[in-house]
Each structure stands twice: as structure tokens, then as C-alpha cells.
C-alpha positions in Angstrom: 5.6 30.8 36.4 3.5 31.5 33.2 4.7 32.3 29.8 5.9 35.8 29.1 3.3 38.1 27.6 4.3 39.8 24.3 2.7 41.9 21.8 1.1 40.4 18.6 3.2 42.9 16.7 6.4 41.3 18.1 5.3 37.9 16.7 4.3 39.4 13.3 7.8 41.0 12.9 9.6 37.9 14.1 7.8 35.6 11.7 7.8 38.1 8.8 4.1 37.7 8.7 1.1 39.8 7.7 -1.7 40.7 10.1 -4.9 39.9 8.3 -7.1 40.6 11.3 -6.5 42.4 14.6 -7.8 40.5 17.6 -10.5 41.8 19.8 -8.3 41.3 22.9 -5.5 43.6 24.1 -3.1 42.8 21.2 -0.9 40.5 23.2 -0.2 36.7 23.6 1.5 34.4 26.0 2.8 31.1 24.8 1.8 28.9 21.9 0.2 25.7 20.9 0.1 23.5 17.8 -2.8 21.3 18.9 -6.2 22.9 19.1 -7.2 20.6 21.9 -4.4 21.9 24.1 -4.9 25.6 23.4 -4.9 27.8 26.6 -6.5 31.2 26.7 -4.1 33.9 25.4 -1.8 31.6 23.4 -1.0 31.7 19.7 -2.3 28.7 17.7 -0.1 27.6 14.9 -2.2 25.9 12.2 0.3 23.3 11.0 -0.4 21.1 8.1 0.0 17.4 8.8 -0.2 14.0 7.1 -3.4 13.1 8.9 -4.7 16.4 10.4 -4.7 19.9 9.0 -4.4 22.5 11.6 -6.1 25.1 9.4 -9.4 23.2 9.8 -9.2 23.7 13.6 -8.5 27.4 13.7 -12.1 28.1 14.8 -11.8 25.5 17.6 -8.6 27.1 18.8 -10.2 30.6 18.8 -13.1 29.3 20.7 -10.7 27.9 23.3 -9.4 31.4 23.8 -6.4 31.7 21.4 -5.2 35.3 21.2 -4.1 34.7 17.6 -4.0 32.1 14.8 -1.0 31.7 12.5 -1.9 30.3 9.1 -0.2 29.7 5.8 -0.5 32.7 3.5 -1.8 30.8 0.6 -4.8 29.4 2.6 -6.6 32.6 3.0 -8.8 33.6 6.0 -9.9 30.7 8.2 -13.6 30.7 9.0 -15.1 31.1 12.5 -12.3 33.3 14.0 -14.1 36.6 14.8 -12.2 37.6 17.9 -8.6 36.4 17.5 -5.8 37.9 15.5 -5.0 36.2 12.2 -1.4 36.2 11.1 -0.5 35.0 7.6 3.0 33.5 7.1 4.8 31.7 4.3 5.2 28.5 6.4 3.6 28.1 9.9 6.1 25.5 10.9 9.1 27.7 10.0 7.4 30.7 11.5 7.1 28.9 14.8 10.8 28.4 14.8 11.4 32.0 13.9 9.3 33.3 16.8 11.1 31.0 19.2 14.4 32.2 17.9 13.4 35.8 18.6 12.3 34.9 22.1 15.6 33.0 22.7 17.5 36.1 21.7 16.0 38.0 24.6 16.9 35.3 27.2 20.0 36.1 29.3 20.1 32.9 31.4 22.0 29.6 30.8 20.7 27.2 28.0 21.6 23.5 28.1 21.0 21.2 25.1 20.7 17.4 25.7 20.7 14.7 23.1 21.7 11.0 22.8 20.5 7.7 21.7 19.5 6.5 25.2 18.7 8.4 28.4 18.3 11.9 27.0 15.0 12.5 28.8 16.2 11.1 32.1 19.4 13.2 31.8 17.4 16.3 31.0 15.4 15.8 34.2 18.6 15.1 36.2 20.2 18.2 34.7 17.3 20.3 35.7 17.5 19.0 39.2 21.3 19.4 39.5 21.0 23.0 38.2 18.2 24.0 40.5 20.5 25.7 43.0 20.9 28.4 40.3 17.2 29.3 40.4 14.1 28.5 38.5 14.7 25.9 35.7 12.6 25.5 32.5 12.9 22.0 31.0 11.4 20.3 28.0 8.0 18.9 29.0 7.3 15.3 27.9 8.5 14.6 24.4 8.5 18.2 23.2 12.0 17.7 21.7 11.4 18.2 17.9 11.3 21.2 15.6 7.7 21.8 16.9 8.1 20.8 20.5 11.3 22.7 21.2 10.0 26.1 20.0 6.8 25.5 22.0 8.9 24.9 25.0 10.9 28.2 24.5 7.6 30.1 24.0 6.3 28.7 27.3 9.2 30.4 29.2 8.6 33.3 31.5 12.0 34.7 30.7 12.8 35.0 34.4 14.3 31.5 34.6 18.0 31.0 35.5 18.3 28.0 33.2 16.6 26.3 30.2 17.3 22.6 29.8 16.2 21.6 26.3 16.0 18.1 25.0 16.7 17.5 21.3 15.6 14.5 19.2 16.3 13.5 15.7 15.7 10.9 13.0 17.9 12.3 10.3 20.9 14.5 9.6 20.4 18.2 10.0 17.6 18.0 12.6 19.8 18.5 15.7 21.6 21.4 13.8 18.2 23.1 13.3 17.2 22.7 17.0 20.6 23.9 18.2 20.3 27.0 16.0 17.0 27.8 17.7 18.2 27.1 21.2 21.8 28.3 21.0 23.0 26.3 24.0 26.0 27.2 26.0 26.4 23.7 27.2 25.7 20.6 25.0 25.4 17.1 26.3 25.5 13.9 24.2 24.6 11.0 26.6 25.7 8.2 24.2 25.4 6.9 20.7 23.7 3.6 20.0 21.9 1.6 17.4 18.7 3.8 17.0 17.1 5.3 13.9 19.1 3.0 11.7 16.2 2.8 9.3 16.8 6.4 8.3 20.5 6.9 9.1 21.9 3.5 8.0 24.8 3.2 10.5 25.8 4.0 14.0 28.6 6.2 12.6 25.8 8.3 10.9 23.9 8.4 14.2 27.0 9.8 15.8 27.4 12.5 13.1 23.8 13.5 13.5 24.1 13.8 17.3 27.4 15.6 16.9 25.6 18.5 15.3 25.0 19.7 18.8 28.7 20.0 19.6 29.3 21.6 16.2 26.8 24.3 17.1 28.5 25.4 20.3 30.4 28.7 20.0 33.9 29.3 21.1 32.7 29.7 24.7 30.5 26.6 24.6 31.1 23.5 26.7 30.7 19.9 25.6 29.7 17.2 28.1 30.4 13.7 26.8 30.9 10.1 28.0 34.5 9.0 28.5 35.8 6.1 26.4 33.3 6.5 23.5 35.3 7.2 20.4 32.2 7.9 18.3 31.2 10.7 20.6 34.7 11.9 21.2 35.2 12.4 17.4 32.1 14.7 17.4 33.7 16.9 20.1 36.5 17.9 17.8 35.1 21.4 17.1 35.2 22.1 20.9 38.6 23.0 22.5 39.9 20.2 24.8 39.8 22.7 27.7 36.1 23.1 27.2 35.1 19.4 27.3 33.9 17.7 30.4 33.7 13.9 30.5 31.6 11.6 32.7 31.5 7.9 33.4 34.0 5.7 35.0 37.7 5.8 35.8 39.5 8.7 34.3 36.4 10.9 33.7 36.1 14.4 35.1 32.9 13.2 36.9 33.2 9.5 37.9 30.7 7.0 39.2 32.8 5.5 42.0 30.2 3.2 43.6 26.7 2.1 42.8 24.5 0.4 45.4 21.0 -0.7 44.3 18.3 0.2 46.8 15.3 -1.8 45.5 12.2 0.1 44.5 13.6 3.2 46.2 16.3 3.5 43.5 20.0 3.5 44.3 22.8 5.1 46.3 25.6 6.4 44.2 29.0 7.8 45.1 30.6 10.2 42.6 33.8 12.1 42.2 33.2 15.5 40.7 36.5 16.8 39.6 38.1 15.3 42.7 35.3 16.2 45.1 33.5 13.1 46.6 29.7 13.4 46.8 26.9 10.9 47.5 23.4 11.0 46.1 20.4 8.9 46.9 18.9 8.6 43.5 15.2 7.7 43.2 16.2 5.8 40.0 17.7 2.3 39.7 20.2 1.0 37.2 23.9 1.7 36.6 22.9 3.5 33.4 21.0 6.0 35.4 24.0 6.5 37.7 25.9 7.5 34.5 23.1 9.8 33.5 23.4 11.4 36.9 27.1 11.8 36.3 26.4 13.7 33.1 24.1 16.0 35.1 26.8 16.6 37.7 29.2 17.3 34.9 26.8 19.9 33.5 26.3 21.4 36.9 30.1 21.6 37.3 30.3 23.4 34.0 27.7 25.9 35.3 29.8 26.3 38.5 27.2 24.7 40.8 28.9 23.3 44.0 29.1 19.5 43.7 27.4 18.9 47.0 24.4 21.2 46.1 24.1 19.6 42.7 24.1 16.1 44.2 21.4 17.1 46.7 19.3 18.4 43.8 19.5 15.0 42.1 17.7 13.4 45.0 14.5 15.3 44.2 14.3 14.3 40.5 10.9 13.0 39.3 10.8 11.5 35.8 7.9 11.7 33.3 5.6 8.6 33.1 6.8 5.3 31.7 10.5 5.9 32.3 12.0 3.4 34.8 9.1 4.0 37.2 8.8 1.3 40.0 5.2 0.4 40.7 4.2 -2.0 43.5 1.1 -4.1 43.0 0.1 -7.3 44.7 3.5 -7.6 46.2 5.2 -7.5 42.8 7.3 -4.6 41.6 6.6 -3.5 38.1 9.3 -1.5 36.3 7.3 0.6 33.9 10.0 1.6 31.3 7.7 1.4 28.2 8.3 4.9 26.8 10.9 3.8 24.3 13.5 1.2 23.4 16.5 0.3 21.3 19.1 -2.5 21.7 21.3 -0.4 24.1 18.4 0.7 26.3 17.0 -2.8 26.4 20.3 -4.2 27.7 20.5 -1.4 30.3 17.0 -2.1 31.4 17.6 -5.9 31.8 20.8 -5.0 33.8 18.9 -2.5 36.0 16.2 -5.1 36.6 18.8 -7.6 37.8 20.5 -5.1 40.1 17.2 -3.9 41.6 15.7 -7.3 42.1 18.7 -8.8 43.8 17.9 -12.5 44.5 14.2 -12.1 43.6 12.8 -13.7 40.4 12.7 -11.5 37.3 10.1 -11.5 34.5 9.6 -9.2 31.6 7.0 -8.2 29.0 9.0 -6.9 26.0 7.8 -5.4 22.7 9.4 -4.5 19.4 12.2 -2.0 19.1 11.3 0.2 16.1 13.3 1.9 13.4 16.2 -0.6 13.3 16.1 -1.1 9.6 17.7 -4.2 8.0 19.2 -5.4 11.3 15.9 -5.5 13.2 15.4 -9.3 13.3 19.0 -9.9 14.4 18.7 -7.3 17.1 15.5 -8.8 18.5 17.0 -12.3 18.4 20.0 -10.9 20.4 17.5 -9.4 22.9 15.7 -12.7 23.3 18.9 -14.5 24.0 20.0 -12.0 26.6 16.5 -12.1 28.2 16.6 -15.9 28.2 19.8 -16.0 30.2 18.4 -13.6 32.9 14.7 -14.1 33.3 12.3 -16.6 34.9 9.6 -15.8 32.4 9.1 -13.7 29.3 6.1 -12.5 27.3 6.8 -10.7 24.0 4.6 -8.6 21.8 4.9 -7.3 18.3 6.2 -8.3 14.8 9.4 -9.8 16.2 7.8 -11.4 19.3 8.3 -15.0 18.1 11.9 -14.4 17.3 12.5 -13.0 20.8 10.8 -15.9 22.4 12.6 -18.5 20.2 16.0 -17.2 21.2 15.0 -17.0 24.8 14.2 -20.7 24.7 17.5 -21.4 23.0 19.2 -19.6 25.8 17.6 -21.9 28.4 14.3 -20.2 29.4 11.6 -22.7 30.3 9.4 -23.0 27.1 6.3 -23.0 29.3 7.2 -19.5 30.5 8.2 -18.0 27.2 5.2 -16.7 25.1 4.6 -14.6 22.0 1.3 -12.8 22.7 -1.1 -11.2 20.3 -1.7 -8.2 22.5 -0.2 -6.3 25.4 -3.2 -7.4 27.6 -2.7 -11.1 26.6 0.9 -10.9 27.5 0.1 -9.4 30.9 -2.6 -12.1 31.6 -0.2 -14.9 30.8 2.8 -13.5 32.7 0.8 -12.6 35.8 -0.1 -16.2 36.3 3.6 -17.1 36.5 4.5 -14.6 39.2 4.2 -14.5 43.0 4.7 -11.7 45.6 8.3 -10.6 45.7 8.9 -11.0 42.0 10.0 -8.1 39.7 8.6 -7.4 36.2 10.1 -5.2 33.5 7.8 -3.8 30.9 9.6 -2.2 27.9 9.2 -1.5 24.2 9.3 1.3 21.7 6.6 3.9 22.1 4.6 2.8 19.1 3.5 -0.4 20.9 1.8 1.5 23.8 2.9 -1.1 26.2 1.6 0.9 29.2 -1.5 -1.2 28.5 0.4 -4.2 29.8 1.3 -2.3 33.0 -2.4 -1.4 33.5 -3.4 -4.9 32.9 -0.9 -6.3 35.4 -2.0 -3.9 38.1 -5.6 -4.9 37.4 -4.7 -8.6 37.7 -2.8 -8.1 40.9 -5.1 -5.6 42.5 -8.7 -6.1 41.1 -10.5 -2.9 41.2 -7.3 -0.8 41.6 -6.8 0.0 37.9 -8.7 -1.0 34.9 -6.8 -1.9 31.7 -7.6 -0.1 28.5 -9.6 -1.9 25.8 -7.7 -4.7 24.1 -6.3 -3.9 20.7 -3.9 -5.7 18.4 -0.4 -4.2 17.9 
């Protein structure tokens, strides 16, 4: 379904703006964009200032693409080249975007679910959407639209006829989750876990927990908190929520338990759960025990929404993740686990474990890149990663600033020095590692997003299946 159509006057009031120019269209808009290259006809374009790109300079381009209106900073004046679109002046376009989303959220009568966590929030968001699908149409955050820009754009893309919105929330500092939660006003909040991520800005894992905990603090008296059992950092953040309105997931003692996890190769896994005493089985198209826990979080959310456990579990089986998140890709008889969207110490450990479980007795290799935003503990974290990888892998190629530290520790842990390499580029890493492998082997590719390690995946496929996929041009990272 397409975004709901509303009057430009609605947006002007919600944003406390001034209409500088009435558009030549019917005075309505549907949805919004903050990237002029992504504008669809009928949308509002928000001309956001940025460190490298100034949206004001692209107002004409957005109008030419069919924008119904352009939202600009009041002190910038009239943008040139916008003859047919409405022009709305506001004090701060970024804040105005949030104000408009807040007004749209106020009209929605369905269920809103907020998801955050150090690891697995995107996967859990997708699993929640699948588990809640028996309720009707579900809107979920697309891609990485999980910031103070992306979340409002997601809300503005809604038709309003959905039964559920599942909104992902990301942060790098205190106060950011609180802002997103104030916009979304979720009835159910999920914290998947708390781990060593964003330490460069937050300083400690305790501060990470407090930042994530802003989601639970935002829940009203009728809100429900979904949290992992046995995690004291997350449990402490649930204090504002009455015990009767908390639902736990995980292992023994949780409201929703993972009873049994059976890897199923590239097809994913078969998982047996107990949902508040009701046994259910799901064939997940995802591997790894960590994804079984993510699925348990989704079943806990569905239980909170009163979706029958069997129906929710059936919904899980249809989940499809966005690109570069634990995707199994077969090429030349090898199975490549493309998990290169993001990484931190916890998710790296989980990925190595998932690789081992999925591969069974097959040989395991990996191309690993830097984990970003770890602050002063970055080198130690990468050395720990290298040691863990050295104990489990038959070969390792590393890329990035800490590649040599990862490789050195892998060799210390016992990895054959001839199959442990610090590479200058993702493509070079793929070339070296491809030569070590044979049909039947498994290869994990994982790093923080900034390294764009999907280039290594493309290069591996091109090596194993010449003509099947061309790698992108080589570029140093």
C-alpha cells in the first residue's frame, strides 16, 4: 500500500511552518524524502543541511522529480528553480520532519513496536514483522532507516491502514533513543541485548545499556517490555515497567524459551520453542543460535500482541532479511555467509559460532574486517577476535586498520601462518582466500559497514563462478 495522502496545510500546521509558495498540484502530498535522488512524485522533500551535502542546493532537483513540496530552513529564503511545488519555511527542517511524523503517528490506531539493541535489531525487526503478520498488514523500517531522519520517513511512508508498525531504533549517544521513542510512541518495546558497541561515544557498556534503556523508560503504564532473560544490564533498564508487563525470552526460565536448535545447513535451522508453555516449531531460513534467540524475541512480542503461538511461528518461516545480513550464497560449491552489514565483538562471536554450527564438519574460512567505534579498547577487541578465529578456522584473510593484529593473534592461536593474511583491500582478501578453498567449504564475510566488505563477496563469487558476478573496482579501505 502507498503512503497516505494528506493536505499540504496539514504539514504546515504540524511543522509550525510558513507557506511561501502554493504548489501547482492539488495541494496534497504522500510520503517524504530527504534525498533528492530518491524523491518520488507527490512526496515532500526535506532540504536537510549536512556536513558534506546541503539539501537546499537540491531543491530544484527534487521538484523536477515530482516533489509536491519542499521544506526549507526559514533563514535560507526561497530556493531557485521550484516553480510548481509548494515551498514551506520552517525553523529547522530536521526537527520539522520529526514534528510531521509525530502528527501522523497521533492519527494511527494500530499497534506500534519499537526495537533496539546492540546486536540483532534489524533481524529481530524483520522476525517481529513476520510473527505479527497474522494481525494484518505490517509496516516495518526499511533498510537502515532507524535514525531521527529514517524513522520519521518510515512513519510518513505508512498508509495508516496497517495493523502494526515495527520500527527499528538506532543510537550512538544518550538521548537519541528517547527522541525516537517520543516520535514512535511504541506500545511494545524490545531490547535484544546490550554489548560493546558505540564505546567511542558512550565510553562503557553500562552507558550503552542506559542509552538503550530509554526505550523502556518511554513506555507508558500500559506498555510492555520484551527483554532477554539473565541479562542484568537490560533487566535494570526495565525498572520503569511493572513486572507484570515484562516478557522475557532466551533459555531456561524465560517466558519464551529456545528449547532446541538444529542447524539445517544453507537452509537455516529448525528451532523448537516454548511460548508461555505452548510448544511450537519453526523452520527458520536463518542459521545461528543467536538468530534462534532473535526469533524468541519475536515470538515474545507476538505473545504480547495476543497472536496465537502456532500462527506466529508459522509467520517466522517466511521471513526474508535485507541484504548482507547472514545471507547464505552458494558459488562454486562453496557456501558464502554474507554478514557484512555491521559488526561488533558480540556479533562477531555469534557469527563465528553460527558458521561452525551451519558448516558442521566442513572446513570454515573467513574474511573479517574492522569493527568500528570501539574507542580505546579497539585493538584488544580485534586481538581477541583474531584469537577466537584462529581456534575455529582453516583460513583467515583480514582487512582494515587492525587486520595485522587480527592475523597475528590467529597465528598465535594455532592457525597455519600460510593461511592467515592481512590484505590491503577486500578484493585482495577474496583472491587470496579463494585459492585456499574447495567445494564444500564455508566462508564467513563480516565487518562493520564502513568497510563495504560486500566487495569481497562479489569478488569471491566472480572467482568461483567466472562471468556470474563482477566485483566492484578495487579501492583501499
